[in-house]
N, C-alpha and C positions, 0 to 999 in steps of 0.2 A: 621373450619380452613382447614380441608382436602378438603372440597368442593370448597373453594376459590382457592386453588392450582390447582385443576382439571380444574376449569373454566379459570384461567389464562393460564394454559397449552394449553387448547383447543383454546383460543384466539390467542396464540402465533403460534400454528400450522396453524390456519386459515390464519393469516397474512403471514406466511411463504409460504404456498401453493398458495395464491393469488398472491404474488410477483413473484413466480416461473412460473406461468402459461404463462406469456408472454404478448404479445400485446392484446389490445382490438380488437376483430374481426371487419372487415370492414362492415359498414352498406350497402354500395354500392361499387361495383367494376366496373370500366370502363376501356376498353383497346383500344389502337390504334395499328393497325398492323404496322410493321416497316420492312424495307428491305434496303439493300445496295448491289450493284454489284461492285466487285473488278476486274479490268482488268489491265494487264501490257502492256504498250505501250511505244514507244520511247519517246513520249511527254507526260507530265503529263495530267491527265484527272480530271476535276471536273464537275460532272453532275448537271444539274438543274432539278428540279421536282416541279411542282406547284400543286400537289395533295392536296385536302382539306380534304379527308376522311381517310388518313393514313400518316405515316411518312416515305416517300420514300426518301432516301438520294441520290439516283441517281447512276450513274456509275462513279467510282472514281479509282484513282491509289493508290497503297500502299503509305503510309506516308501522305495521304491527311487528312485534318481536315474539317468536314462538320457540319454545324449547321442547325437545324430546330427548330421551336417553336410551341407551342400549348397554347391557352388561356383556362385555366381551370376555370370553374365556377360551382356552386352548389346552389340549391334553398334554402338550410338551412345552418345553421352554422355547419361547419365541419372542422376537422383536416384532412389533406390530406398528404399521402405519395406516392411517385412515384418511381417505379423501372423498370429497363430494364430486360427483359427475352428473352432468345433465344441464338442462336449460336454466335452472336456478342455483347452480353450484356457487356462483359468485356471491350469493346472499348468505351462504352457510359458513358459520364459524364452528370448528370442531375442537373440543377440549377434553382430554388431551388428544392431539393428532398423532403423536408417537409415544409409545410406551413399551414396556417389556412385561411378558407374562411368564410365570413359572408355577403353574398350579393355582394361581390366584385369579380373582375376577376383577376386571377394571371397568368402572362405569365411564362411558363415553357420552358426553352431552353435545347435542347438535342444536345450535341456535340459528334460526333463520330470521334475518332482519329484512323485511320487505321494503324495497325503496318506495318513496312517495310517488314516483312516476311509473310504477308497475302497472302494466295493462291488465285488464280483467282476463281471466282464463285459468286453465288448469296447467300447472307446471309439473313436470315429472323428471325424475333422475334416479340416482342410486348412491348409496354410501358404500364405498369399497374398502374392505379390510384386507390388508396384505400381511400374511404371517410368514416370517423368515426364521426358520429353525437354526 
């Protein structure tokens, strides 16, 4: 009887520890460099950028909202999470931020809403894709 209690207690601890460890680590991580330049001018600015190898949101004015998209794909079945990192990451909304891939392509849209009090300058960061097989 005492052995059963010990085994149950160990199983309980194992379940508790496993649940507290957190997320499953990424099998593969892919990143896209990102940047946006904020300038204050008399007339509003919305920059265009046709870069294919990074997410450059161009030159914009405070209060601007700019969208860029990436098509995500992976050769195996994977759960994907996407997050923004860097100095302007709080300005970024990612849709969808979590999804599954199984040979398909998923369009991920990044919307940057520049705050009205944003200082002039070049802001850099990256969009991080975490693939979990």
